[in-house]
LUMTIFI-618988 format. One record per atom (N, C-alpha, C): atom name; chain; x, y, z. Coordinates in nm, 4 decimals. Atoms other than C-alpha are relative to their C-alpha. Example, Ala and Ser with C-alpha at 12.3 -4.5 7.8 and 13.67 -1.06 7.14 Angstrom:
2
ATOM  at  ch      east     north        up
ATOM   N   A    0.0890   -0.1190    0.0000
ATOM  CA   A    1.2300   -0.4500    0.7800
ATOM   C   A    0.0900    0.1200    0.0000
ATOM   N   A   -0.0820   -0.1190   -0.0060
ATOM  CA   A    1.3670   -0.1060    0.7140
ATOM   C   A   -0.0770    0.1090    0.0730
***
This chain:
75
ATOM  at  ch      east     north        up
ATOM   N   A   -0.0073   -0.1433   -0.0086
ATOM  CA   A    6.0145   -0.7549    2.5407
ATOM   C   A   -0.1233    0.0498    0.0742
ATOM   N   A    0.1123   -0.0504   -0.0775
ATOM  CA   A    5.8013   -0.5664    2.7884
ATOM   C   A   -0.0403    0.1386   -0.0489
ATOM   N   A    0.0472   -0.1341    0.0345
ATOM  CA   A    5.5908   -0.2594    2.7326
ATOM   C   A   -0.0392    0.0706    0.1292
ATOM   N   A    0.0318   -0.0798   -0.1177
ATOM  CA   A    5.5379    0.0202    2.9808
ATOM   C   A   -0.1189    0.0884   -0.0315
ATOM   N   A    0.1161   -0.0868    0.0167
ATOM  CA   A    5.2073    0.1948    3.0227
ATOM   C   A    0.0351    0.1377    0.0540
ATOM   N   A   -0.0269   -0.1380   -0.0382
ATOM  CA   A    5.2442    0.5716    3.0344
ATOM   C   A   -0.1292    0.0802   -0.0133
ATOM   N   A    0.1314   -0.0640    0.0051
ATOM  CA   A    4.8902    0.6888    3.1070
ATOM   C   A   -0.0097    0.1234    0.0891
ATOM   N   A    0.0081   -0.1120   -0.0931
ATOM  CA   A    4.9624    0.9356    3.3866
ATOM   C   A    0.1398    0.0532    0.0289
ATOM   N   A   -0.1260   -0.0615   -0.0382
ATOM  CA   A    5.2321    1.1633    3.5166
ATOM   C   A    0.0751   -0.0893    0.0994
ATOM   N   A   -0.0617    0.0925   -0.0955
ATOM  CA   A    5.2967    0.9140    3.7970
ATOM   C   A    0.0707   -0.1152   -0.0724
ATOM   N   A   -0.0644    0.1056    0.0788
ATOM  CA   A    5.3763    0.6477    3.5329
ATOM   C   A    0.1331    0.0482   -0.0563
ATOM   N   A   -0.1247   -0.0568    0.0525
ATOM  CA   A    5.6379    0.8760    3.3768
ATOM   C   A    0.1052    0.0075    0.1105
ATOM   N   A   -0.0931   -0.0105   -0.1124
ATOM  CA   A    5.7957    0.9367    3.7178
ATOM   C   A    0.0506   -0.1384    0.0416
ATOM   N   A   -0.0359    0.1355   -0.0421
ATOM  CA   A    5.7929    0.5660    3.8091
ATOM   C   A    0.1003   -0.0645   -0.0953
ATOM   N   A   -0.0883    0.0611    0.1002
ATOM  CA   A    5.9671    0.4648    3.4841
ATOM   C   A    0.1169    0.0898   -0.0390
ATOM   N   A   -0.1120   -0.0935    0.0207
ATOM  CA   A    6.2098    0.7621    3.4921
ATOM   C   A    0.0065    0.0545   -0.1423
ATOM   N   A    0.0076   -0.0649    0.1311
ATOM  CA   A    6.0926    0.9178    3.1659
ATOM   C   A   -0.0209    0.1490    0.0192
ATOM   N   A    0.0323   -0.1427    0.0056
ATOM  CA   A    6.0987    1.2890    3.0950
ATOM   C   A   -0.1286    0.0134   -0.0805
ATOM   N   A    0.1224   -0.0278    0.0733
ATOM  CA   A    5.7790    1.4403    2.9598
ATOM   C   A    0.0346    0.0981   -0.1113
ATOM   N   A   -0.0292   -0.0852    0.1149
ATOM  CA   A    5.8230    1.5825    2.6086
ATOM   C   A   -0.1292    0.0703   -0.0394
ATOM   N   A    0.1189   -0.0804    0.0301
ATOM  CA   A    5.5781    1.8666    2.5473
ATOM   C   A    0.0308    0.0866   -0.1211
ATOM   N   A   -0.0205   -0.0746    0.1236
ATOM  CA   A    5.5546    2.0059    2.1950
ATOM   C   A   -0.1149    0.0953   -0.0273
ATOM   N   A    0.0997   -0.1024    0.0308
ATOM  CA   A    5.3748    2.3197    2.0826
ATOM   C   A   -0.0118    0.0161   -0.1518
ATOM   N   A    0.0221   -0.0255    0.1424
ATOM  CA   A    5.2318    2.4208    1.7460
ATOM   C   A    0.0990    0.1006   -0.0565
ATOM   N   A   -0.0977   -0.0981    0.0472
ATOM  CA   A    5.4892    2.7043    1.7296
ATOM   C   A    0.1382   -0.0618   -0.0205
ATOM   N   A   -0.1266    0.0694    0.0202
ATOM  CA   A    5.7695    2.4461    1.7248
ATOM   C   A    0.0843   -0.0157    0.1251
ATOM   N   A   -0.0761    0.0115   -0.1241
ATOM  CA   A    5.8922    2.4838    2.0817
ATOM   C   A   -0.0242   -0.1367    0.0613
ATOM   N   A    0.0085    0.1288   -0.0679
ATOM  CA   A    5.9673    2.1565    2.2623
ATOM   C   A    0.0651    0.0150    0.1370
ATOM   N   A   -0.0528   -0.0055   -0.1367
ATOM  CA   A    6.0157    2.1334    2.6381
ATOM   C   A    0.0079   -0.1421    0.0547
ATOM   N   A   -0.0169    0.1275   -0.0696
ATOM  CA   A    6.1504    1.8351    2.8306
ATOM   C   A   -0.0215    0.0284    0.1484
ATOM   N   A    0.0375   -0.0293   -0.1372
ATOM  CA   A    5.9832    1.8410    3.1723
ATOM   C   A    0.0221   -0.1208    0.0900
ATOM   N   A   -0.0223    0.1057   -0.0981
ATOM  CA   A    6.0697    1.6405    3.4815
ATOM   C   A   -0.1328   -0.0337    0.0689
ATOM   N   A    0.1294    0.0350   -0.0590
ATOM  CA   A    5.7635    1.4469    3.6046
ATOM   C   A   -0.0026    0.0155    0.1521
ATOM   N   A   -0.0033   -0.0165   -0.1452
ATOM  CA   A    5.8790    1.4574    3.9681
ATOM   C   A   -0.0260    0.1452    0.0390
ATOM   N   A    0.0221   -0.1425   -0.0254
ATOM  CA   A    5.8897    1.8380    3.9585
ATOM   C   A   -0.1461    0.0364   -0.0246
ATOM   N   A    0.1410   -0.0283    0.0301
ATOM  CA   A    5.5466    1.8512    3.7943
ATOM   C   A   -0.0927   -0.0564    0.1070
ATOM   N   A    0.0831    0.0588   -0.1048
ATOM  CA   A    5.3998    1.6148    4.0545
ATOM   C   A    0.0049    0.0844    0.1271
ATOM   N   A   -0.0136   -0.0870   -0.1177
ATOM  CA   A    5.5351    1.8370    4.3337
ATOM   C   A   -0.0830    0.1268   -0.0166
ATOM   N   A    0.0772   -0.1212    0.0263
ATOM  CA   A    5.3806    2.1448    4.1712
ATOM   C   A   -0.1495   -0.0269    0.0041
ATOM   N   A    0.1420    0.0372   -0.0028
ATOM  CA   A    5.0472    1.9663    4.1272
ATOM   C   A   -0.0490   -0.0125    0.1437
ATOM   N   A    0.0397    0.0170   -0.1402
ATOM  CA   A    5.0385    1.8723    4.4956
ATOM   C   A   -0.0032    0.1334    0.0733
ATOM   N   A   -0.0036   -0.1317   -0.0638
ATOM  CA   A    5.1367    2.2250    4.6059
ATOM   C   A   -0.1230    0.0829   -0.0360
ATOM   N   A    0.1135   -0.0798    0.0480
ATOM  CA   A    4.8556    2.3756    4.3986
ATOM   C   A   -0.1347   -0.0638    0.0295
ATOM   N   A    0.1245    0.0662   -0.0358
ATOM  CA   A    4.5968    2.1205    4.5113
ATOM   C   A   -0.0794   -0.0531   -0.1174
ATOM   N   A    0.0684    0.0566    0.1155
ATOM  CA   A    4.5141    1.9922    4.1636
ATOM   C   A   -0.0283   -0.1463    0.0284
ATOM   N   A    0.0389    0.1377   -0.0300
ATOM  CA   A    4.3382    1.6563    4.1683
ATOM   C   A    0.0333   -0.0986   -0.1105
ATOM   N   A   -0.0226    0.0902    0.1132
ATOM  CA   A    4.4276    1.5140    3.8271
ATOM   C   A    0.1487   -0.0156   -0.0295
ATOM   N   A   -0.1369    0.0316    0.0418
ATOM  CA   A    4.7549    1.3413    3.7439
ATOM   C   A    0.0024   -0.0548   -0.1423
ATOM   N   A    0.0077    0.0518    0.1364
ATOM  CA   A    4.6353    1.2390    3.3978
ATOM   C   A    0.0663    0.0968   -0.0964
ATOM   N   A   -0.0628   -0.0849    0.1003
ATOM  CA   A    4.8057    1.3696    3.0869
ATOM   C   A   -0.1004    0.0970   -0.0610
ATOM   N   A    0.1026   -0.0882    0.0541
ATOM  CA   A    4.4776    1.5118    2.9598
ATOM   C   A   -0.0255    0.1175    0.0946
ATOM   N   A    0.0192   -0.1058   -0.0979
ATOM  CA   A    4.4280    1.7061    3.2820
ATOM   C   A    0.1173    0.0963    0.0031
ATOM   N   A   -0.1191   -0.0837    0.0024
ATOM  CA   A    4.7849    1.8320    3.2690
ATOM   C   A    0.0029    0.0869   -0.1254
ATOM   N   A   -0.0004   -0.0751    0.1260
ATOM  CA   A    4.7505    1.9379    2.9046
ATOM   C   A   -0.0947    0.1198    0.0051
ATOM   N   A    0.0945   -0.1115   -0.0117
ATOM  CA   A    4.4545    2.1583    2.9980
ATOM   C   A    0.0566    0.1149    0.0839
ATOM   N   A   -0.0581   -0.1024   -0.0867
ATOM  CA   A    4.6753    2.3498    3.2435
ATOM   C   A    0.1313    0.0572   -0.0521
ATOM   N   A   -0.1283   -0.0464    0.0525
ATOM  CA   A    5.0021    2.3809    3.0501
ATOM   C   A   -0.0195    0.0999   -0.1131
ATOM   N   A   -0.0022   -0.0968    0.1101
ATOM  CA   A    5.0787    2.6710    2.8173
ATOM   C   A    0.1429    0.0206   -0.0438
ATOM   N   A   -0.1316   -0.0266    0.0575
ATOM  CA   A    5.3719    2.7434    2.5881
ATOM   C   A    0.0529    0.1331    0.0534
ATOM   N   A   -0.0604   -0.1245   -0.0478
ATOM  CA   A    5.6133    3.0036    2.7252
ATOM   C   A    0.0239    0.0983   -0.1141
ATOM   N   A   -0.0257   -0.0879    0.1147
ATOM  CA   A    5.6706    3.1391    2.3749
ATOM   C   A   -0.1280    0.0629   -0.0543
ATOM   N   A    0.1193   -0.0530    0.0678
ATOM  CA   A    5.3229    3.1713    2.2217
ATOM   C   A   -0.1274   -0.0042    0.0855
ATOM   N   A    0.1167    0.0062   -0.0878
ATOM  CA   A    5.0794    3.0886    2.5070
ATOM   C   A   -0.1023   -0.1059   -0.0365
ATOM   N   A    0.0951    0.1028    0.0433
ATOM  CA   A    4.9091    2.7997    2.3247
ATOM   C   A    0.0089   -0.1239    0.0902
ATOM   N   A   -0.0001    0.1288   -0.0701
ATOM  CA   A    4.8151    2.4667    2.4808
ATOM   C   A    0.0897   -0.0980   -0.0774
ATOM   N   A   -0.0882    0.0948    0.0681
ATOM  CA   A    5.0403    2.1680    2.4016
ATOM   C   A   -0.0677   -0.0675   -0.1185
ATOM   N   A    0.0486    0.0742    0.1163
ATOM  CA   A    5.0019    2.0075    2.0611
ATOM   C   A    0.0182   -0.1492    0.0228
ATOM   N   A   -0.0313    0.1415   -0.0236
ATOM  CA   A    5.1612    1.6813    2.1726
ATOM   C   A    0.0739   -0.0153    0.1315
ATOM   N   A   -0.0697    0.0357   -0.1226
ATOM  CA   A    5.2669    1.5274    2.5034
ATOM   C   A    0.0347   -0.1484   -0.0103
ATOM   N   A   -0.0429    0.1381    0.0070
ATOM  CA   A    5.4688    1.2086    2.5167
ATOM   C   A    0.1308   -0.0205    0.0718
ATOM   N   A   -0.1263    0.0290   -0.0686
ATOM  CA   A    5.7787    1.0377    2.6493
ATOM   C   A    0.1173    0.0657   -0.0706
ATOM   N   A   -0.1234   -0.0561    0.0526
ATOM  CA   A    6.1127    1.2096    2.6067
ATOM   C   A    0.1059   -0.1065   -0.0100
ATOM   N   A   -0.1046    0.0996    0.0174
ATOM  CA   A    6.4139    1.0189    2.4873
ATOM   C   A    0.1127    0.0155    0.1012
ATOM   N   A   -0.1024   -0.0216   -0.1015
ATOM  CA   A    6.6372    1.1744    2.7515
ATOM   C   A   -0.0451   -0.0666    0.1281
ATOM   N   A    0.0372    0.0702   -0.1224
ATOM  CA   A    6.6448    0.9765    3.0734
ATOM   C   A    0.0250    0.0720    0.1251
***
């Protein structure tokens, strides 16, 4: 059995995983890593790490930063 490293947004895109972003208010969003990578390049951001992405994301409902970011079960 193999394991996949998911340390960056590029890893999620390469392995075809959605990015599951959960907020403290209970909202969960399933984000496409390819779309996020395109937006990062358009905006000129330099970090593709999950920590760097978490510092820029905000919940659409309450405005808080993500509580948890991880792989989504949807492919």
